[in-house]
BALUMVEX-573439 format. One record per residue: chain; residue number from 0; x, y, z of N, C-alpha, C in turn. Coordinates in steps of 0.05 Angstrom, whole numbers, m for minus. Example, Ala and Ser with C-alpha at 12.3 -4.5 7.8 and 13.67 -1.06 7.14 Angstrom:
+-------+-----+--------+--------+--------+--------+--------+--------+--------+--------+--------+
| kette |  nr |     nX |     nY |     nZ |    caX |    caY |    caZ |     cX |     cY |     cZ |
+-------+-----+--------+--------+--------+--------+--------+--------+--------+--------+--------+
|     A |   0 |    264 |   m114 |    156 |    246 |    m90 |    156 |    264 |    m66 |    156 |
|     A |   1 |    257 |    m45 |    142 |    273 |    m21 |    143 |    258 |      1 |    157 |
+-------+-----+--------+--------+--------+--------+--------+--------+--------+--------+--------+
//
This chain:
+-------+-----+--------+--------+--------+--------+--------+--------+--------+--------+--------+
| kette |  nr |     nX |     nY |     nZ |    caX |    caY |    caZ |     cX |     cY |     cZ |
+-------+-----+--------+--------+--------+--------+--------+--------+--------+--------+--------+
|     A |   0 |    m35 |    298 |    m97 |    m30 |    282 |    m73 |      0 |    277 |    m70 |
|     A |   1 |     12 |    284 |    m48 |     40 |    279 |    m43 |     43 |    251 |    m30 |
|     A |   2 |     62 |    236 |    m40 |     66 |    209 |    m30 |     90 |    208 |    m12 |
|     A |   3 |     87 |    194 |     11 |    109 |    191 |     30 |    131 |    173 |     18 |
|     A |   4 |    156 |    180 |     25 |    179 |    165 |     14 |    178 |    135 |     21 |
|     A |   5 |    165 |    128 |     43 |    163 |    100 |     51 |    145 |     83 |     33 |
|     A |   6 |    130 |     97 |     16 |    112 |     83 |     m2 |    123 |     77 |    m30 |
|     A |   7 |    145 |     90 |    m37 |    155 |     88 |    m64 |    159 |     59 |    m73 |
|     A |   8 |    174 |     44 |    m57 |    180 |     16 |    m65 |    156 |     m1 |    m67 |
|     A |   9 |    138 |      1 |    m47 |    114 |    m16 |    m46 |     96 |     m9 |    m70 |
|     A |  10 |     92 |     17 |    m75 |     75 |     25 |    m97 |     86 |     16 |   m124 |
|     A |  11 |    112 |     17 |   m127 |    124 |      7 |   m152 |    119 |    m22 |   m156 |
|     A |  12 |    122 |    m37 |   m133 |    118 |    m66 |   m135 |     89 |    m73 |   m141 |
|     A |  13 |     70 |    m59 |   m128 |     42 |    m64 |   m132 |     34 |    m58 |   m161 |
|     A |  14 |     45 |    m35 |   m171 |     39 |    m27 |   m199 |     49 |    m48 |   m218 |
|     A |  15 |     73 |    m59 |   m214 |     84 |    m79 |   m231 |     67 |   m105 |   m230 |
|     A |  16 |     59 |   m113 |   m206 |     43 |   m137 |   m204 |     16 |   m134 |   m219 |
|     A |  17 |      3 |   m111 |   m215 |    m23 |   m107 |   m229 |    m19 |   m106 |   m259 |
|     A |  18 |      3 |    m95 |   m268 |      9 |    m94 |   m297 |     12 |   m122 |   m309 |
|     A |  19 |     27 |   m138 |   m295 |     31 |   m166 |   m304 |      5 |   m182 |   m304 |
|     A |  20 |    m10 |   m179 |   m282 |    m36 |   m193 |   m280 |    m54 |   m186 |   m303 |
|     A |  21 |    m56 |   m160 |   m309 |    m74 |   m150 |   m330 |    m65 |   m158 |   m358 |
|     A |  22 |    m39 |   m160 |   m361 |    m28 |   m169 |   m387 |    m36 |   m199 |   m392 |
|     A |  23 |    m35 |   m214 |   m370 |    m42 |   m243 |   m372 |    m72 |   m246 |   m377 |
|     A |  24 |    m88 |   m229 |   m362 |   m117 |   m231 |   m365 |   m127 |   m221 |   m392 |
|     A |  25 |   m110 |   m205 |   m405 |   m118 |   m195 |   m431 |   m121 |   m217 |   m452 |
|     A |  26 |   m108 |   m240 |   m445 |   m110 |   m263 |   m463 |   m137 |   m277 |   m462 |
|     A |  27 |   m152 |   m270 |   m441 |   m179 |   m283 |   m437 |   m200 |   m264 |   m447 |
|     A |  28 |   m219 |   m273 |   m463 |   m239 |   m255 |   m474 |   m258 |   m243 |   m453 |
|     A |  29 |   m261 |   m217 |   m454 |   m280 |   m202 |   m436 |   m270 |   m196 |   m408 |
|     A |  30 |   m248 |   m208 |   m400 |   m238 |   m204 |   m373 |   m226 |   m177 |   m368 |
|     A |  31 |   m211 |   m167 |   m388 |   m196 |   m142 |   m385 |   m215 |   m119 |   m379 |
|     A |  32 |   m240 |   m121 |   m388 |   m259 |    m99 |   m385 |   m265 |    m93 |   m355 |
|     A |  33 |   m263 |   m113 |   m338 |   m267 |   m108 |   m309 |   m242 |   m110 |   m293 |
|     A |  34 |   m221 |   m124 |   m303 |   m197 |   m127 |   m288 |   m181 |   m100 |   m285 |
|     A |  35 |   m181 |    m84 |   m306 |   m167 |    m59 |   m305 |   m180 |    m39 |   m285 |
|     A |  36 |   m207 |    m36 |   m286 |   m219 |    m18 |   m266 |   m215 |    m28 |   m237 |
|     A |  37 |   m217 |    m54 |   m233 |   m213 |    m65 |   m206 |   m184 |    m60 |   m197 |
|     A |  38 |   m165 |    m64 |   m215 |   m137 |    m60 |   m208 |   m132 |    m30 |   m202 |
|     A |  39 |   m145 |    m13 |   m217 |   m142 |     16 |   m213 |   m152 |     24 |   m185 |
|     A |  40 |   m175 |     13 |   m177 |   m187 |     20 |   m151 |   m168 |     10 |   m129 |
|     A |  41 |   m159 |    m15 |   m131 |   m141 |    m26 |   m111 |   m115 |    m11 |   m108 |
|     A |  42 |   m104 |     m3 |   m131 |    m79 |     13 |   m131 |    m84 |     40 |   m118 |
|     A |  43 |   m107 |     52 |   m123 |   m113 |     78 |   m111 |   m115 |     76 |    m80 |
|     A |  44 |   m126 |     53 |    m70 |   m129 |     49 |    m42 |   m101 |     47 |    m29 |
|     A |  45 |    m83 |     33 |    m42 |    m55 |     31 |    m31 |    m42 |     58 |    m33 |
|     A |  46 |    m46 |     72 |    m55 |    m34 |     99 |    m59 |    m44 |    118 |    m37 |
|     A |  47 |    m69 |    117 |    m31 |    m81 |    134 |    m11 |    m69 |    129 |     17 |
|     A |  48 |    m62 |    104 |     22 |    m51 |     97 |     48 |    m24 |    111 |     52 |
|     A |  49 |     m9 |    115 |     31 |     18 |    127 |     34 |     18 |    158 |     29 |
|     A |  50 |     m6 |    170 |     31 |     m7 |    199 |     26 |      8 |    213 |     49 |
|     A |  51 |     19 |    236 |     42 |     34 |    253 |     61 |     23 |    281 |     60 |
|     A |  52 |      2 |    287 |     76 |    m10 |    314 |     74 |      7 |    336 |     86 |
|     A |  53 |      5 |    360 |     74 |     17 |    383 |     86 |      0 |    393 |    108 |
|     A |  54 |     11 |    395 |    132 |     m6 |    400 |    155 |      9 |    418 |    175 |
|     A |  55 |     m3 |    440 |    183 |      8 |    457 |    203 |      4 |    444 |    231 |
|     A |  56 |     25 |    445 |    247 |     23 |    432 |    273 |     19 |    453 |    296 |
|     A |  57 |      9 |    443 |    318 |      6 |    459 |    342 |     32 |    456 |    358 |
|     A |  58 |     44 |    479 |    366 |     69 |    478 |    381 |     66 |    492 |    408 |
|     A |  59 |     74 |    477 |    429 |     74 |    489 |    456 |     93 |    471 |    472 |
|     A |  60 |    111 |    483 |    487 |    132 |    467 |    500 |    122 |    447 |    521 |
|     A |  61 |     98 |    453 |    533 |     88 |    434 |    553 |     65 |    417 |    543 |
|     A |  62 |     57 |    420 |    518 |     35 |    405 |    507 |     45 |    378 |    496 |
|     A |  63 |     28 |    358 |    498 |     33 |    332 |    486 |     14 |    329 |    462 |
|     A |  64 |     25 |    329 |    438 |      9 |    329 |    414 |      6 |    301 |    404 |
|     A |  65 |    m17 |    295 |    392 |    m23 |    269 |    381 |     m1 |    261 |    361 |
|     A |  66 |     12 |    238 |    364 |     33 |    230 |    346 |     23 |    217 |    320 |
|     A |  67 |     m4 |    213 |    318 |    m15 |    199 |    295 |    m45 |    206 |    292 |
|     A |  68 |    m55 |    203 |    268 |    m84 |    204 |    264 |    m97 |    178 |    274 |
|     A |  69 |   m121 |    179 |    285 |   m134 |    155 |    293 |   m154 |    159 |    316 |
|     A |  70 |   m160 |    138 |    330 |   m180 |    139 |    352 |   m166 |    131 |    378 |
|     A |  71 |   m174 |    145 |    399 |   m163 |    139 |    426 |   m177 |    113 |    436 |
|     A |  72 |   m161 |     92 |    441 |   m172 |     67 |    450 |   m164 |     59 |    478 |
|     A |  73 |   m144 |     73 |    489 |   m135 |     68 |    516 |   m128 |     95 |    530 |
|     A |  74 |   m139 |     98 |    554 |   m130 |    119 |    573 |   m130 |    106 |    600 |
|     A |  75 |   m107 |     99 |    611 |   m107 |     86 |    637 |    m80 |     88 |    650 |
|     A |  76 |    m80 |     85 |    677 |    m55 |     85 |    691 |    m43 |     56 |    691 |
|     A |  77 |    m18 |     54 |    683 |     m6 |     27 |    680 |     22 |     28 |    692 |
|     A |  78 |     34 |      4 |    693 |     63 |      1 |    700 |     78 |      0 |    674 |
|     A |  79 |     96 |     19 |    670 |    113 |     19 |    646 |    141 |     10 |    655 |
|     A |  80 |    147 |    m15 |    649 |    171 |    m28 |    661 |    195 |    m29 |    643 |
|     A |  81 |    193 |    m19 |    619 |    216 |    m19 |    601 |    235 |      5 |    605 |
|     A |  82 |    223 |     28 |    607 |    239 |     53 |    609 |    235 |     67 |    636 |
|     A |  83 |    209 |     71 |    643 |    203 |     87 |    666 |    204 |     71 |    692 |
|     A |  84 |    199 |     45 |    690 |    200 |     27 |    714 |    182 |     38 |    736 |
|     A |  85 |    158 |     44 |    729 |    139 |     55 |    749 |    113 |     61 |    735 |
|     A |  86 |     96 |     74 |    750 |     69 |     81 |    740 |     70 |    104 |    720 |
|     A |  87 |     52 |    102 |    700 |     50 |    123 |    679 |     21 |    122 |    669 |
|     A |  88 |     14 |    144 |    656 |    m12 |    145 |    643 |     m8 |    137 |    613 |
|     A |  89 |    m21 |    116 |    605 |    m19 |    107 |    577 |    m43 |    117 |    561 |
|     A |  90 |    m36 |    130 |    538 |    m56 |    138 |    518 |    m49 |    124 |    493 |
|     A |  91 |    m68 |    109 |    481 |    m63 |     95 |    456 |    m80 |    105 |    433 |
|     A |  92 |    m68 |    110 |    410 |    m81 |    119 |    386 |    m81 |     96 |    366 |
|     A |  93 |   m105 |     86 |    359 |   m107 |     64 |    339 |   m111 |     76 |    312 |
|     A |  94 |    m95 |     67 |    292 |    m97 |     76 |    265 |   m109 |     54 |    247 |
|     A |  95 |   m130 |     60 |    233 |   m141 |     40 |    214 |   m128 |     45 |    187 |
|     A |  96 |   m134 |     28 |    167 |   m120 |     29 |    142 |   m126 |     55 |    126 |
|     A |  97 |   m147 |     70 |    134 |   m154 |     94 |    120 |   m141 |    119 |    132 |
|     A |  98 |   m128 |    116 |    155 |   m115 |    139 |    167 |    m88 |    145 |    154 |
|     A |  99 |    m79 |    170 |    157 |    m51 |    176 |    150 |    m34 |    161 |    170 |
|     A | 100 |    m13 |    148 |    160 |      3 |    131 |    178 |     31 |    142 |    184 |
|     A | 101 |     35 |    167 |    180 |     59 |    181 |    189 |     57 |    184 |    220 |
|     A | 102 |     79 |    182 |    234 |     80 |    187 |    262 |     98 |    211 |    267 |
|     A | 103 |     89 |    228 |    286 |    103 |    253 |    292 |    111 |    253 |    321 |
|     A | 104 |    133 |    268 |    327 |    141 |    271 |    355 |    121 |    288 |    370 |
|     A | 105 |    111 |    278 |    393 |     91 |    292 |    408 |    101 |    316 |    424 |
|     A | 106 |    127 |    316 |    428 |    139 |    338 |    444 |    169 |    341 |    436 |
|     A | 107 |    180 |    363 |    443 |    208 |    368 |    438 |    225 |    359 |    463 |
|     A | 108 |    249 |    350 |    457 |    266 |    341 |    479 |    291 |    327 |    469 |
|     A | 109 |    303 |    311 |    486 |    326 |    295 |    479 |    319 |    266 |    479 |
|     A | 110 |    325 |    251 |    458 |    319 |    223 |    456 |    340 |    207 |    473 |
|     A | 111 |    330 |    197 |    496 |    348 |    184 |    515 |    351 |    154 |    509 |
|     A | 112 |    330 |    142 |    498 |    330 |    113 |    492 |    315 |    108 |    466 |
|     A | 113 |    325 |     89 |    450 |    311 |     79 |    427 |    316 |     49 |    424 |
|     A | 114 |    295 |     34 |    420 |    299 |      5 |    416 |    277 |     m6 |    398 |
|     A | 115 |    285 |    m24 |    381 |    266 |    m39 |    364 |    263 |    m67 |    376 |
|     A | 116 |    238 |    m77 |    378 |    233 |   m103 |    389 |    219 |   m120 |    368 |
|     A | 117 |    230 |   m143 |    362 |    216 |   m162 |    345 |    193 |   m174 |    362 |
|     A | 118 |    172 |   m183 |    349 |    150 |   m194 |    365 |    128 |   m206 |    347 |
|     A | 119 |    105 |   m208 |    359 |     82 |   m220 |    346 |     67 |   m199 |    330 |
|     A | 120 |     45 |   m208 |    317 |     29 |   m190 |    301 |     m1 |   m194 |    308 |
|     A | 121 |     m7 |   m192 |    334 |    m35 |   m193 |    342 |    m49 |   m167 |    335 |
|     A | 122 |    m75 |   m168 |    337 |    m90 |   m143 |    332 |    m81 |   m121 |    350 |
|     A | 123 |    m76 |    m97 |    339 |    m66 |    m75 |    354 |    m85 |    m65 |    376 |
|     A | 124 |   m111 |    m74 |    374 |   m130 |    m67 |    394 |   m125 |    m81 |    421 |
|     A | 125 |   m112 |   m104 |    420 |   m109 |   m120 |    445 |    m89 |   m108 |    464 |
|     A | 126 |    m94 |   m108 |    490 |    m76 |    m96 |    509 |    m48 |   m108 |    508 |
|     A | 127 |    m45 |   m134 |    502 |    m19 |   m147 |    502 |     m2 |   m138 |    478 |
|     A | 128 |    m15 |   m125 |    458 |      0 |   m116 |    435 |     23 |    m97 |    442 |
|     A | 129 |     18 |    m81 |    463 |     38 |    m61 |    470 |     64 |    m73 |    480 |
|     A | 130 |     63 |    m98 |    490 |     87 |   m111 |    501 |     96 |   m136 |    485 |
|     A | 131 |     78 |   m146 |    468 |     84 |   m172 |    455 |     87 |   m169 |    424 |
|     A | 132 |     75 |   m148 |    413 |     78 |   m145 |    384 |    104 |   m132 |    376 |
|     A | 133 |    111 |   m134 |    350 |    134 |   m119 |    341 |    130 |    m90 |    346 |
|     A | 134 |    150 |    m76 |    356 |    147 |    m48 |    365 |    173 |    m34 |    366 |
|     A | 135 |    172 |     m7 |    368 |    195 |      9 |    375 |    188 |     25 |    399 |
|     A | 136 |    208 |     30 |    416 |    204 |     47 |    440 |    223 |     70 |    439 |
|     A | 137 |    212 |     94 |    442 |    228 |    119 |    442 |    223 |    134 |    468 |
|     A | 138 |    243 |    140 |    483 |    241 |    156 |    508 |    251 |    184 |    503 |
|     A | 139 |    234 |    204 |    508 |    241 |    232 |    503 |    242 |    247 |    530 |
|     A | 140 |    264 |    259 |    536 |    267 |    275 |    560 |    261 |    304 |    554 |
|     A | 141 |    240 |    314 |    567 |    232 |    342 |    564 |    252 |    360 |    578 |
|     A | 142 |    252 |    386 |    571 |    271 |    404 |    584 |    268 |    407 |    614 |
|     A | 143 |    244 |    399 |    624 |    239 |    401 |    653 |    248 |    375 |    667 |
|     A | 144 |    259 |    356 |    652 |    270 |    332 |    664 |    251 |    308 |    663 |
|     A | 145 |    225 |    313 |    657 |    206 |    291 |    656 |    210 |    275 |    630 |
|     A | 146 |    204 |    249 |    631 |    208 |    231 |    608 |    181 |    221 |    598 |
|     A | 147 |    177 |    223 |    572 |    153 |    213 |    558 |    162 |    191 |    540 |
|     A | 148 |    148 |    168 |    541 |    155 |    145 |    524 |    134 |    143 |    501 |
|     A | 149 |    144 |    140 |    477 |    127 |    136 |    453 |    133 |    109 |    441 |
|     A | 150 |    112 |     93 |    437 |    116 |     66 |    427 |    100 |     61 |    402 |
|     A | 151 |    113 |     55 |    380 |    100 |     47 |    355 |     95 |     17 |    357 |
|     A | 152 |     70 |      9 |    352 |     62 |    m19 |    355 |     51 |    m30 |    328 |
|     A | 153 |     62 |    m52 |    319 |     52 |    m65 |    295 |     26 |    m79 |    301 |
|     A | 154 |      9 |    m84 |    281 |    m16 |    m97 |    285 |    m18 |   m123 |    269 |
|     A | 155 |    m42 |   m133 |    265 |    m46 |   m158 |    251 |    m39 |   m155 |    221 |
|     A | 156 |    m43 |   m131 |    211 |    m37 |   m125 |    183 |    m10 |   m112 |    179 |
|     A | 157 |     m4 |    m93 |    198 |     21 |    m78 |    195 |     45 |    m97 |    201 |
|     A | 158 |     64 |    m98 |    183 |     87 |   m116 |    186 |    113 |   m100 |    184 |
|     A | 159 |    111 |    m74 |    183 |    136 |    m59 |    178 |    134 |    m32 |    193 |
|     A | 160 |    151 |    m29 |    213 |    153 |     m4 |    228 |    178 |     11 |    220 |
|     A | 161 |    176 |     36 |    214 |    199 |     53 |    208 |    201 |     74 |    229 |
|     A | 162 |    224 |     77 |    241 |    228 |     98 |    262 |    254 |    112 |    256 |
|     A | 163 |    253 |    139 |    256 |    277 |    155 |    250 |    292 |    164 |    275 |
|     A | 164 |    282 |    157 |    298 |    295 |    166 |    323 |    323 |    155 |    327 |
|     A | 165 |    340 |    172 |    338 |    368 |    164 |    344 |    374 |    174 |    372 |
|     A | 166 |    386 |    156 |    388 |    393 |    164 |    416 |    412 |    188 |    416 |
|     A | 167 |    408 |    204 |    437 |    425 |    228 |    442 |    423 |    249 |    421 |
|     A | 168 |    400 |    249 |    406 |    394 |    271 |    388 |    369 |    285 |    397 |
|     A | 169 |    363 |    308 |    386 |    339 |    323 |    395 |    315 |    315 |    378 |
|     A | 170 |    292 |    314 |    392 |    266 |    311 |    378 |    253 |    338 |    377 |
|     A | 171 |    239 |    344 |    356 |    225 |    369 |    354 |    195 |    364 |    350 |
|     A | 172 |    179 |    376 |    366 |    150 |    372 |    366 |    139 |    376 |    338 |
|     A | 173 |    125 |    357 |    328 |    113 |    358 |    301 |    130 |    349 |    279 |
|     A | 174 |    156 |    342 |    285 |    174 |    331 |    264 |    167 |    302 |    260 |
|     A | 175 |    171 |    291 |    236 |    165 |    263 |    232 |    183 |    245 |    248 |
|     A | 176 |    170 |    226 |    263 |    185 |    207 |    279 |    188 |    180 |    264 |
|     A | 177 |    168 |    174 |    246 |    169 |    149 |    232 |    144 |    144 |    217 |
|     A | 178 |    140 |    118 |    210 |    117 |    110 |    193 |    111 |     81 |    199 |
|     A | 179 |     86 |     74 |    202 |     78 |     46 |    205 |     61 |     38 |    181 |
|     A | 180 |     69 |     17 |    167 |     55 |     10 |    143 |     31 |     m8 |    148 |
|     A | 181 |      8 |      3 |    143 |    m19 |     m9 |    146 |    m27 |     m8 |    176 |
|     A | 182 |    m51 |    m19 |    182 |    m64 |    m14 |    208 |    m46 |    m20 |    232 |
|     A | 183 |    m47 |     m3 |    253 |    m29 |     m5 |    276 |    m37 |     15 |    297 |
|     A | 184 |    m19 |     20 |    317 |    m25 |     39 |    337 |      0 |     51 |    349 |
|     A | 185 |     m3 |     74 |    363 |     19 |     87 |    377 |     10 |     91 |    406 |
|     A | 186 |     27 |     82 |    425 |     23 |     86 |    453 |     41 |    108 |    463 |
|     A | 187 |     30 |    125 |    482 |     45 |    146 |    495 |     42 |    141 |    525 |
|     A | 188 |     65 |    143 |    539 |     65 |    140 |    568 |     73 |    167 |    581 |
|     A | 189 |     55 |    179 |    595 |     60 |    205 |    607 |     64 |    202 |    637 |
|     A | 190 |     78 |    221 |    650 |     81 |    220 |    679 |     54 |    222 |    693 |
|     A | 191 |     51 |    207 |    715 |     27 |    209 |    731 |     24 |    237 |    740 |
|     A | 192 |      0 |    248 |    739 |     m5 |    276 |    746 |     m7 |    294 |    722 |
|     A | 193 |     m1 |    284 |    698 |     m4 |    300 |    674 |    m33 |    305 |    669 |
|     A | 194 |    m39 |    328 |    658 |    m67 |    334 |    651 |    m74 |    321 |    625 |
|     A | 195 |    m97 |    307 |    624 |   m106 |    294 |    600 |   m130 |    308 |    588 |
|     A | 196 |   m128 |    314 |    562 |   m149 |    330 |    549 |   m165 |    314 |    528 |
|     A | 197 |   m162 |    288 |    527 |   m177 |    272 |    508 |   m193 |    251 |    522 |
|     A | 198 |   m212 |    239 |    508 |   m230 |    218 |    519 |   m229 |    193 |    503 |
|     A | 199 |   m236 |    171 |    515 |   m238 |    145 |    500 |   m257 |    148 |    476 |
|     A | 200 |   m249 |    138 |    453 |   m266 |    139 |    430 |   m263 |    164 |    413 |
|     A | 201 |   m248 |    183 |    424 |   m244 |    209 |    409 |   m226 |    205 |    385 |
|     A | 202 |   m234 |    217 |    363 |   m217 |    216 |    339 |   m197 |    240 |    341 |
|     A | 203 |   m171 |    234 |    337 |   m151 |    254 |    339 |   m136 |    258 |    313 |
|     A | 204 |   m123 |    281 |    311 |   m109 |    287 |    286 |    m79 |    293 |    293 |
|     A | 205 |    m62 |    277 |    281 |    m33 |    280 |    286 |    m23 |    308 |    282 |
|     A | 206 |     m5 |    317 |    299 |      7 |    344 |    299 |    m11 |    366 |    309 |
|     A | 207 |    m38 |    360 |    312 |    m56 |    382 |    317 |    m73 |    378 |    343 |
|     A | 208 |    m81 |    353 |    349 |    m97 |    349 |    373 |    m79 |    348 |    398 |
|     A | 209 |    m87 |    362 |    419 |    m72 |    362 |    444 |    m82 |    338 |    460 |
|     A | 210 |    m64 |    319 |    466 |    m72 |    297 |    483 |    m72 |    305 |    513 |
|     A | 211 |    m53 |    321 |    520 |    m51 |    330 |    548 |    m28 |    349 |    552 |
|     A | 212 |    m22 |    354 |    578 |     m2 |    374 |    585 |     16 |    363 |    607 |
|     A | 213 |     42 |    369 |    605 |     60 |    362 |    627 |     56 |    383 |    649 |
|     A | 214 |     51 |    374 |    673 |     47 |    392 |    695 |     73 |    397 |    711 |
+-------+-----+--------+--------+--------+--------+--------+--------+--------+--------+--------+
//
């Protein structure tokens, strides 16, 4: 199993904590027999969260690829007032703690805007999470001039968003955009009129599932 670089510090800290706890519990008769297996299982769960699988991506200049593993929880026309200042089609992918939490660029283009917003930590399922939770917003201009907005949203458990985007640099479809630590979601805002190829409740796979197409 390959571990993502964002997990190194957390895994080291967790391992140290478990080691100290088990050393202390070793002083109590009979406790170490169950504390070590329990610690091993918990450590493996955290380790699994930071896995970084090798995965071939789907590449097409007009396709919008899923930026994360998870379930489609929103498909609707909304007002996107931060970047687009108008109507857009929002698609949201919710990631639970068992999903891979790497985020990938859904299309190639030029990064026109990037901003990190401090905020709350409501459940990522709630509609208000997209505008009130801690989040990052990345606007990507496609070669045809259309702009797609990608938003990483923290959840009730996720408290750390990492985004590698930099303004006025190029994004490449399927390249890593960032990482969200523990449960969270990613919102994508597409131009109205874009073709949508996914349905509510559908499980998608980052880099591989086609969410839709720019028309």
